[in-house]
C-alpha positions as CSV (number, residue, x, y, z in Angstrom):
1,X,47.7,21.6,-0.8
2,X,47.2,24.6,-2.9
3,X,48.3,24.3,-6.6
4,X,51.1,26.8,-7.4
5,X,51.2,28.3,-11.1
6,X,54.1,30.3,-12.3
7,X,53.3,32.7,-15.4
8,X,56.3,33.9,-17.2
9,X,55.8,37.2,-18.5
10,X,52.9,37.6,-16.8
11,X,52.8,41.6,-16.7
12,X,51.7,41.8,-20.2
13,X,48.2,42.0,-21.4
14,X,48.1,38.4,-22.4
15,X,49.9,37.2,-19.4
16,X,47.8,39.1,-17.1
17,X,44.6,37.9,-18.6
18,X,45.7,34.6,-18.2
19,X,46.5,35.2,-14.5
20,X,43.1,36.7,-14.1
21,X,41.3,33.8,-15.6
22,X,43.1,31.4,-13.3
23,X,42.3,33.8,-10.2
24,X,38.8,33.5,-11.1
25,X,38.2,29.8,-11.8
26,X,40.7,28.2,-9.3
27,X,42.1,28.5,-5.9
28,X,45.7,28.4,-7.3
29,X,48.7,30.3,-5.8
30,X,49.8,32.4,-8.9
31,X,53.2,33.8,-9.3
32,X,53.7,36.4,-12.1
33,X,57.3,37.0,-13.3
34,X,58.7,40.1,-15.2
35,X,61.9,41.7,-16.0
36,X,61.5,45.2,-14.2
37,X,60.3,46.5,-10.8
38,X,57.3,47.7,-12.5
39,X,56.1,44.0,-12.7
40,X,52.6,44.1,-10.9
41,X,51.8,47.8,-11.1
42,X,48.9,48.7,-12.9
43,X,47.5,45.3,-13.3
44,X,43.8,44.6,-12.2
45,X,44.7,41.6,-10.2
46,X,44.1,40.4,-6.7
47,X,47.5,41.1,-5.6
48,X,48.8,39.8,-2.4
49,X,46.6,37.1,-1.4
50,X,46.3,34.8,-4.6
51,X,48.8,36.6,-7.0
52,X,52.4,37.5,-6.3
53,X,55.1,39.2,-8.6
54,X,58.8,38.6,-8.7
55,X,61.3,39.8,-10.9
56,X,62.9,37.2,-13.0
57,X,64.7,37.4,-16.6
58,X,64.5,33.8,-18.4
59,X,68.3,34.5,-18.9
60,X,68.7,33.7,-15.0
61,X,68.7,30.0,-15.4
62,X,69.4,29.0,-12.0
63,X,66.6,31.2,-10.6
64,X,64.4,30.1,-13.6
65,X,65.0,26.5,-12.7
66,X,64.4,27.2,-9.1
67,X,61.1,28.9,-9.8
68,X,59.9,26.1,-12.0
69,X,60.8,23.2,-9.4
70,X,58.6,25.2,-7.1
71,X,55.6,25.0,-9.4
72,X,52.8,22.5,-10.4
73,X,52.3,24.4,-13.7
74,X,54.2,26.9,-15.9
75,X,52.7,29.0,-18.3
76,X,55.0,30.7,-20.8
77,X,53.7,34.2,-21.8
78,X,56.9,35.9,-22.5
79,X,57.0,36.6,-26.3
80,X,57.5,37.5,-29.0
81,X,58.2,33.7,-29.7
82,X,60.1,34.2,-32.8
83,X,63.3,35.0,-30.7
84,X,62.7,32.4,-28.2
85,X,64.5,28.8,-27.5
86,X,62.7,25.9,-25.9
87,X,64.6,26.1,-22.6
88,X,61.6,26.8,-20.3
89,X,59.8,23.6,-21.6
90,X,62.9,21.7,-21.4
91,X,63.5,22.8,-17.7
92,X,59.7,21.6,-17.0
93,X,60.5,18.3,-18.5
94,X,63.5,17.8,-16.3
95,X,61.7,19.0,-13.3
96,X,58.4,17.1,-14.1
97,X,56.2,20.1,-14.1
98,X,53.2,20.5,-16.7
99,X,53.6,23.3,-19.2
100,X,51.5,25.7,-21.3
101,X,52.2,28.3,-23.4
102,X,50.6,31.3,-25.6
103,X,53.2,30.9,-28.2
104,X,52.1,32.0,-31.9
105,X,54.9,31.2,-34.3
106,X,55.9,28.1,-36.3
107,X,59.6,28.3,-35.5
108,X,59.1,28.0,-31.7
109,X,56.1,25.3,-32.3
110,X,58.7,23.4,-34.1
111,X,61.3,23.8,-31.4
112,X,58.9,22.5,-28.7
113,X,57.4,19.8,-30.8
114,X,60.9,18.2,-31.0
115,X,60.5,17.5,-27.1
116,X,57.5,15.5,-27.4
117,X,59.3,11.9,-26.6
118,X,61.2,13.5,-23.7
119,X,57.8,15.0,-22.3
120,X,56.1,11.8,-22.7
121,X,58.5,9.8,-21.1
122,X,58.5,12.2,-18.0
123,X,55.0,12.1,-17.9
124,X,54.8,15.9,-18.3
125,X,51.8,17.4,-20.4
126,X,52.9,20.3,-22.4
127,X,50.3,22.2,-24.4
128,X,51.6,24.8,-26.9
129,X,49.6,27.3,-29.1
130,X,47.0,28.2,-26.4
131,X,45.0,31.5,-26.4
132,X,42.5,32.8,-29.0
133,X,44.5,32.4,-32.3
134,X,46.0,30.0,-32.1
135,X,44.0,28.3,-29.5
136,X,40.2,28.6,-29.2
137,X,40.3,28.8,-33.2
138,X,41.8,25.4,-33.3
139,X,39.5,24.0,-30.9
140,X,36.5,25.2,-33.1
141,X,38.3,23.6,-36.0
142,X,38.4,20.4,-34.0
143,X,34.7,20.4,-33.3
144,X,34.0,21.1,-37.1
145,X,36.5,18.1,-38.1
146,X,34.2,15.9,-36.0
147,X,31.1,16.6,-38.0
148,X,32.5,14.8,-40.9
149,X,33.7,11.3,-42.0
150,X,36.2,12.6,-44.1
151,X,37.3,16.1,-43.4
152,X,38.9,17.8,-46.7
153,X,39.4,21.5,-46.2
154,X,40.1,24.2,-43.1
155,X,39.8,27.8,-43.8
156,X,40.5,30.0,-40.5
157,X,39.9,33.8,-40.7
158,X,40.7,36.2,-37.6
159,X,40.1,39.8,-37.4
160,X,40.9,42.0,-34.7
161,X,39.9,45.5,-34.0
162,X,42.7,48.4,-33.2
163,X,45.4,47.0,-30.6
164,X,43.0,44.2,-29.6
165,X,43.6,45.3,-25.9
166,X,47.2,43.8,-26.1
167,X,50.6,45.4,-25.7
168,X,53.6,46.1,-28.1
169,X,54.6,42.5,-28.0
170,X,51.7,41.6,-30.2
171,X,52.7,44.4,-32.8
172,X,56.0,43.0,-32.9
173,X,54.6,39.7,-33.5
174,X,52.7,41.1,-36.4
175,X,55.7,42.7,-38.2
176,X,57.9,39.8,-37.5
177,X,55.4,37.7,-39.5
178,X,55.8,39.9,-42.3
179,X,59.4,39.1,-42.7
180,X,59.4,35.8,-44.9
181,X,57.3,33.5,-47.0
182,X,56.0,30.4,-45.6
183,X,54.8,27.1,-46.3
184,X,51.1,26.4,-46.7
185,X,49.1,23.0,-47.1
186,X,47.1,23.3,-50.3
187,X,45.8,20.5,-52.3
188,X,47.8,18.0,-50.7
189,X,51.2,19.8,-51.1
190,X,53.4,22.3,-49.5
191,X,53.3,25.8,-51.2
192,X,55.3,29.0,-50.6
193,X,53.0,31.7,-49.7
194,X,53.7,35.4,-49.2
195,X,52.5,36.9,-46.0
196,X,49.7,39.3,-46.2
197,X,48.8,38.2,-49.9
198,X,45.6,37.2,-51.9
199,X,43.1,39.5,-50.0
200,X,39.8,37.9,-49.3
201,X,36.6,39.4,-48.1
202,X,34.8,37.2,-45.5
203,X,31.4,37.6,-43.8
204,X,32.0,38.0,-40.0
205,X,29.3,38.1,-37.3
206,X,28.1,41.5,-36.4
207,X,29.4,44.1,-35.7
208,X,32.0,43.5,-38.2
209,X,30.4,42.0,-41.3
210,X,32.2,41.6,-44.5
211,X,36.0,42.3,-43.9
212,X,39.4,42.0,-45.8
213,X,41.7,39.2,-44.5
214,X,45.1,38.1,-45.8
215,X,47.3,35.1,-45.8
216,X,49.5,35.2,-42.3
217,X,51.9,32.6,-40.9
218,X,50.5,31.0,-37.9
219,X,51.3,27.8,-36.4
220,X,47.9,25.9,-37.1
221,X,49.0,26.6,-40.8
222,X,51.2,23.6,-40.3
223,X,50.1,21.9,-37.1
224,X,46.4,21.4,-38.5
225,X,47.4,19.2,-41.4
226,X,49.5,16.7,-39.1
227,X,46.6,16.6,-36.7
228,X,43.9,15.6,-39.4
229,X,45.8,13.8,-42.0
230,X,42.7,13.5,-44.4
231,X,42.6,17.4,-44.8
232,X,43.8,18.6,-48.2
233,X,44.1,22.4,-47.5
234,X,44.5,24.6,-44.6
235,X,43.9,28.5,-45.2
236,X,44.9,30.8,-42.1
237,X,44.1,34.4,-43.0
238,X,44.1,37.6,-40.6
239,X,42.9,40.9,-41.0
240,X,42.5,44.4,-38.9
241,X,39.9,46.9,-38.1
242,X,39.7,49.5,-39.5
243,X,40.5,48.6,-42.9
244,X,43.3,51.0,-43.7
245,X,45.4,49.2,-41.3
246,X,45.2,46.2,-43.8
247,X,46.5,48.5,-46.7
248,X,49.4,49.8,-44.6
249,X,50.4,46.2,-43.4
250,X,50.3,45.4,-47.2
251,X,52.6,48.2,-48.1
252,X,54.9,46.9,-45.2
253,X,55.0,43.6,-46.3
254,X,55.2,43.9,-49.9
255,X,57.0,47.5,-50.5
256,X,59.4,47.7,-47.6
257,X,62.9,46.4,-48.7
258,X,63.3,43.0,-47.2
259,X,66.4,43.5,-45.5
260,X,65.0,46.8,-43.8
261,X,62.1,44.4,-42.3
262,X,64.8,42.2,-41.1
263,X,66.5,44.6,-38.7
264,X,65.2,44.5,-35.0
265,X,65.4,48.5,-34.9
266,X,62.7,48.5,-37.9
267,X,60.5,46.2,-36.1
268,X,60.5,48.2,-32.8
269,X,59.9,51.5,-34.6
270,X,57.0,49.9,-36.5
271,X,55.6,48.3,-33.2
272,X,55.7,51.3,-31.2
273,X,54.1,53.7,-34.1
274,X,51.4,51.2,-34.6
275,X,50.5,50.8,-31.0
276,X,50.3,54.7,-30.5
277,X,48.0,54.7,-33.6
278,X,45.7,52.1,-32.3
279,X,45.6,53.6,-28.8
280,X,44.0,56.5,-30.7
281,X,41.7,54.3,-33.2
282,X,40.9,52.2,-30.1
283,X,38.4,54.5,-29.4
284,X,36.1,54.0,-32.1
285,X,37.0,50.6,-33.4
286,X,37.1,48.9,-30.1
287,X,39.5,46.1,-29.2
288,X,37.7,43.1,-30.1
289,X,38.2,40.0,-32.0
290,X,36.2,37.5,-34.5
291,X,37.0,34.1,-35.5
292,X,35.4,32.3,-38.4
293,X,36.4,28.6,-39.0
294,X,35.1,26.8,-42.0
295,X,35.6,22.9,-42.3
296,X,34.8,21.3,-45.7
297,X,34.1,17.5,-46.0
298,X,32.1,14.4,-46.5
299,X,29.7,13.0,-44.1
300,X,29.1,9.1,-43.6
301,X,26.5,9.1,-46.2
302,X,29.0,10.5,-48.8
303,X,27.1,14.0,-48.6
304,X,29.5,17.0,-48.8
305,X,28.8,19.9,-46.5
306,X,30.7,23.2,-45.0
307,X,30.4,23.6,-41.2
308,X,30.9,27.1,-40.0
309,X,31.8,28.1,-36.7
310,X,32.2,31.8,-35.4
311,X,32.6,33.8,-32.4
312,X,33.2,37.3,-31.4
313,X,34.4,39.1,-28.2
314,X,34.8,42.5,-27.2
315,X,38.5,42.3,-26.0
316,X,41.1,40.0,-27.6
317,X,43.6,40.0,-24.5
318,X,40.5,38.9,-22.1
319,X,39.3,35.9,-24.4
320,X,43.0,34.8,-24.9
321,X,43.2,34.6,-21.2
322,X,40.0,32.3,-21.2
323,X,41.7,30.1,-23.8
324,X,45.0,29.6,-21.9
325,X,43.4,29.8,-18.3
326,X,40.7,27.3,-19.0
327,X,43.3,24.7,-20.1
328,X,45.4,25.5,-17.0
329,X,42.1,24.7,-14.8
330,X,41.4,21.6,-16.4
331,X,45.4,20.5,-15.8
332,X,44.9,21.6,-12.0
333,X,41.6,19.8,-11.5
334,X,43.1,16.5,-13.1
335,X,40.4,16.6,-16.0
336,X,43.2,16.8,-18.8
337,X,46.4,14.7,-18.9
338,X,48.4,14.1,-22.3
339,X,51.9,13.4,-21.8
340,X,53.9,14.9,-24.5
341,X,54.0,17.9,-26.4
342,X,50.8,18.7,-28.3
343,X,49.1,21.6,-30.0
344,X,45.8,22.3,-28.5
345,X,43.6,20.7,-31.2
346,X,45.4,17.6,-30.4
347,X,45.2,17.8,-26.5
348,X,42.0,19.5,-25.8
349,X,38.7,17.2,-26.2
350,X,35.6,19.1,-27.6
351,X,33.6,18.3,-24.7
352,X,36.1,20.1,-22.3
353,X,36.3,23.2,-24.9
354,X,32.7,23.6,-24.8
355,X,32.4,23.5,-21.0
356,X,35.2,26.1,-20.9
357,X,33.6,28.4,-23.0
358,X,30.1,28.1,-21.5
359,X,31.4,28.7,-17.9
360,X,33.2,32.0,-19.4
361,X,30.0,33.2,-21.4
362,X,31.6,32.7,-24.9
363,X,29.1,32.2,-27.4
364,X,29.9,30.1,-30.6
365,X,27.5,30.2,-33.2
366,X,27.6,27.1,-35.7
367,X,25.4,26.6,-39.1
368,X,25.8,24.6,-42.2
369,X,26.5,26.2,-45.6
């Protein structure tokens, strides 16, 4: 029988990239949902034969439950996840349907992880935080961790050009991430860190080179310390190209009144203005992404070292689709099974990760520092 994949919020740039990857690498029947009649329009997908679109609001619980029951795999792409409950995951567990998402905020990640035992008992594999960052970046860290007997420090840096090829939702996610300070695991203790603080210049692969990155609240900031208990420090930093976007974001995080940044109307205004601006600058900055992972630790012989992994891709949304789509492929093929709710770094073995990247033409460079 043909596998059936349900992609919630599939009309967005990330969701449609996930659908494209699954359509390319599997024979699954894909159903994309959106809230408006425009769902499916202007999407570069083979609509009709392998991909169909339906109108569905996540608030329509009965229709949502029916759609999930008729699926073999559900992929949740309806962000921003700051506002989401874990109802989709809960229904998937009740229906015995495997689950993936592209969630990118610790509040949602925490809610999802609370369902670990229920998912395990139901035999449901639920993998959260897939995509590029979090997602592929976490698997790069896992590969680095495996080079050491005692890993001690993780330093993740992300850089996105212009809009990254993503839509307004990703802009919302960025500004929502500036609202509150957050906890980071530093020197074996949880410390409060201000968003978009402590600028650091990091060497990325060409064409980016030395670029500025700042502290940013990501799910991996707290999932990686639990996945790899010997690690004493986890740093997650993010930056934009052109660099003037970084300075504008810093001002938004540190100068704008907190009460103003916590209003939805402010987030909507900033998101749409920023998306308009990146539509202009995309023409010369591109919409690519760079990820750099450094893992510091000690080998079996007691020698210390730093294992550095990095990648560059010309389209952030497309490679996000690779990250989620490849895991969907492994689940559908029966090559990946891990009942419970797990972040990607705990669920995806390195051999499968490398297989996925190779099959999609993604080159990851490695070197010892």
